[in-house]
N, C-alpha and C positions, 0 to 999 in steps of 0.2 A: 523327036517332036513332042511325044506324049510327056516325056519328063519335063520339057520346057513349059508345057501348059500347066502341069501339076505344080511346078515351082512358082509359076506366076500366080496361081490361085492361092497357094499358101502364103505368098508375100502379101497379096491383097487382103487376105484374112487377118494377118498379123497387124497390118496397118489400120484396118477398119476397127479393130477392137480386140483386146486381149483379156477381157473380163466381162462379167455380166452385172447389170444393175436392173433388178427386177422389182417392180411395184406390185406387192401382193394385194394391197387394199388401199384405197383412198376415198375420202368422203366426197359428197357431191360438190362441195365448194372448191375442190382441187381436182383438176383434170389433167392427166398425163396423156400425151398424144405423140404421134410420130414414132420414128425409130432412129433418131439421130444419135450419134455417139457422144459420150460425155466424159470429161476428165474427172478423175476422182477428187482432184483439188476443188472441183466445183460442187461436190456433194454437200459440203457444209453450207454453201449458199442456198442449195435446194432445200435442205432440211430446216434451216433457220428461216428461209423466206416463206415457206408454207405455214410456219407458225406465226407469221406476222411481223418478223423482225426485218430491219432494213438490210438490203443486200449491199455488201461492200465491194464485191468484185463482179463486175458486169461481164457478160459473155453473150454470144449470139446463139446459145442453145435455146431452142424453142419447144422443149419437150414437156414443159409444165405450164399450166394456165390456171390462175386463181380467179374463179368466177365470183366469189363473194369475199372481199378482203375484210369485211366486218364480222365474219364468222369463221375464223381460222380453226384448224384442227386443234384438239386439246393435247395431243401427244404425237411423237414420232417414235416408232419402234424400228430399229435398224439391226439387222443380223449380218455380221461379217463372216464369210467363209474363207479362212486362210489357206493359201497354197494351191488353189485350183483355179481354173480358167472359166469353167461353166458348170451350172447345176442341172441343165436340161429340165428346168422346172416347167411342168405342164400348166401352171397357173400363173396369172399375173401378166403385167405389161413389161416386156424386156427391152432394154437399151444396151448397146455395146458400150463397154466401159474401158477407158484407157487408164491403166493403173500407173499413176505417176507419184504416189506417196503411200506410205505404210498406213495400215488401218488405225493405229494408235494416234498418229498425227491428225487424222481426220476427226477422231473422237475428241482430242484435246481442243481443236479449233471450235467444234460445235459447243462443247461444255463451257469453254471460256466465253464465247459470245453470249450464251444464255446467262452466265454468271455476272456479266457486266451490267445487266439491267436489273436482275432480281436474284436474291440469294435464296429465295424460298422455292425455287424450281426443284423438281425431282429429277436428279441426274444419276442414272444407274448404269454401270458397266460391269458385266459378268463374263468372265472367260471360263466357259464350261470345261475347257481342256485342263484347268487346274485340278479338277476332281472334287469329290465331296469333302475330303479331309482339308484341302486348301481353302475351299469356300466357307465351310462351317456355317456360321450364322450370316447369310448373305443379306444384301439390301432388301430382298424380297422375303426375308424370314428364313427359317431353317428348312433346307431342302432335303427331303427324304425320298430318293428315287426307289422305285419298285425293283425287286429282283428280276434278273434277266430270264425270260422264258426261252430256253434254248430250242424249244420245238418250233418257234417262229423263225428261226434263223437257219437258212439252208446252205449258203455258200461261205459265209464268214466263219472263221474258226476262232473260238474264244480262247484257245490255247496259245494263239499268237498275240503278242503284246499290242501290236498295231490294231488288230481287229477288236480286241477286248477294250482298249481305251476308247475307240470310236463308239462302241456300243454303250459304254458308260456315259459318254457325252450325250448320246441320244436319250438315255434314261434321265439324265439331268434336265434336258430340255423338256421332257414330258413332265418332270416334277415342277419345273417353272410354269408350264401351262396350267397345271393343277393349282399352283399357288397364287396365280394372278388374281382370280376372282375374290379371294379373301384378303389380299394385301394391297392391291392397287385401288386407289380411290380417285375417281374423276373429279377434278375441280377446275376452276377458271384459269389456273396457271399452266403454261405449256410445260410438258414433261418430255424427257428423253430416256428411252430404254435401249441399251446397246449390248447386244449379245455377240460373243465371239466363239466360233467353232473352228478348232484347229486339228481335229482328228481325222478328217477325210483325206488329206494329202498323203499321210503315211500308208493308208489302205490302198490308194490308187497306185502309189509307187511300188508297193509290195506285189500287188496282183496284176497291175496293168490297167489302162483306161478302158479297154474293151472286154475285160474279164467279167464273169458273172458275179464275182464278189464285189467288184467296184459298182456294178449296176445295182446290186442289192443295197449297197451302202447309200447310193444316191436316192433310191426309192424310200429307204428308211428316213433319210434326212428330209426329203420333200414332204413325207407324211407328217413328221413331227413339226415341221415348219407350219403346216396347215393347222395343227393343234394350237401352237403358240399364237398364230395369227387370229384364229377364232376366239381364243381366250381374251385377247386385248380388244377385239372388236365388240365383244359382249360387254366388257367393262365400260368402254367409252361410247357405247351405243352407236358404233360405226364412225364416230368423229375422230379418227386416228389414221395416220399414214404409216403403213407397214412396208418396209423395203428390205431387200436382201441384195448384197453385193459380194462378189468374189474378189479376193485380194491375194496376189502372188508377189512375194518380196523379190523374186528374181526379175519380174517385169519392172519393178521400181528401179533396180540397179541398171538394167538395160536402158531404160528411158533416160536416166541421168547420164549414162555414158554417151548416148547419142547427143544429148543436149551439150555436154562438154565438148564433144567433137565438133558440133556446129559452131560453138563459140570460138574454138581454136582456128577453124577454117576462116572465120570472119576477121581474124587478126590482120591489121595492116602490116605491110612489109616495112621493117625498120632497117637502119644502117647496121651492118654487122659489126663495124668498129665501135659504134656507140653501145651496142648491146653487150659487147665483150667487156667493156669497162665496168658494167654494173655487176656488183657481187651477187652470186647465186646462193640461195639457201640449200642446205644439204637435203632437206625434206621435200623440195619442190621437184616437179617433173622436168623432163628434158625440154619441154616446149617453153617458149618465151612467156614471161609474165604478162598478164592482161591488166591494163589500167582501166579506171572508170571511164576515161574519155574514149577508150577503144570500144567499150561495150555500149556507150551512148545511153547511159541511164538518165532518167529524169531527175531533176533536183528534188531532194527530200525536204519536205516541209514539216513543221511541228503540228501538233493537234490544235494549237491556238491560232494557227494561220487563218482558217476560214472565219473565225470569230472576229479577229482584228480587221480582216478585210471587209467584212460586212459593216462593222462600226464606222470605218473610214468612208466606205462607199455611200451609205445612207446619210451620214452626217454631211458629206459634200453635196449630195443631191438636195437635201433640205436647206442647207445654207445658200446654195445658188438660187433656188426658187424663192426663198425669203428675201434675198437681196434684190431680185427682180421685182418682187411685189412692192418693196419699199421704194424703189426707184420710180415705179409707175405711180404710186400714191403721191409722192412728192411732185412728180411732173404734172399731175392733174390737180394739184392743190390750188385753190383760188387765192391770189395774192391780195386779199382785202385788208381792211383795217384790223380785223381780228386775227389776221394771219401773222405768224412769227416771221415770215419772209418780209411782210410789209414793215413790221416794227424794227427789224434789223437793217433795212435798206433805206428807210425814210429819213429825210433831212430834218423833219420836224419831230423826231423821236423825243428829244429832250424837252421841248415845249409842251408836248402832250402829257408828259409825265409830271 
């Protein structure tokens, strides 16, 4: 009985959310509320929506409220933590995150949407896991991390590659926090700063989630995230949204597998003789191919469709009301001697002329 209860709780936890989406800071014009779960595919709508851009994909998520649309934040700082499910952050507003796409896909969607409107936006993405040698002269300038003080580390072992690389990422994040006040300039254009941390997962896999080394790594990461957050808050005078989300690639593959399974279960039953006559591709799976009619997808329209639709719609409306006005004017016209109706219908027309 106890095992059944534990299994049920674990199942509910995995359904409710397999990641974290934490808001470390938001201005007064943007209010995050509730604790509803959110899909990662919706993060691009949240990030661009708070900056004043039009939301393209609507959802029933009610976790954000924009109180002043005429004073949007000047920037969004997003920090992605690869390979882990939760940060146990003591700060910020937490939302359960359903990881249904990789971090780079979310970044590309956000940067593409900002680039469609203006090419002068500051779009910065830094993977601190690449190290100092790979980053070199980064978008924030030359990063010079301080040397590691081994006396401050108790449980992590710098002789291990996993622990040493993670500490190097922490030092790079501290260098970024120190570089922000001198390189980042607040202006009227919306900016995106995207930082990616990938060294925490190997540490947890090596030592275990409940180990002291993993707990020390989480404490170090949360501490440096506070430093980065405070640096951006000072530069933008608080008018910035700072968010952290965890992203596990394994969750993305599991989610896609579940979606594919649902689509296959929704396939209509076809005649076996008809299906056997169709040639099969050697690279396809053993399940029957799915056509667009089976999936019941909506018809795809071009980008010019709403423009042409509005032109025809409003031209028809104006034309109909103009025709009604002309008919009413002709019906109310006085058929006197000065009227064209009188001149065209009178028998004395030739004599008068």
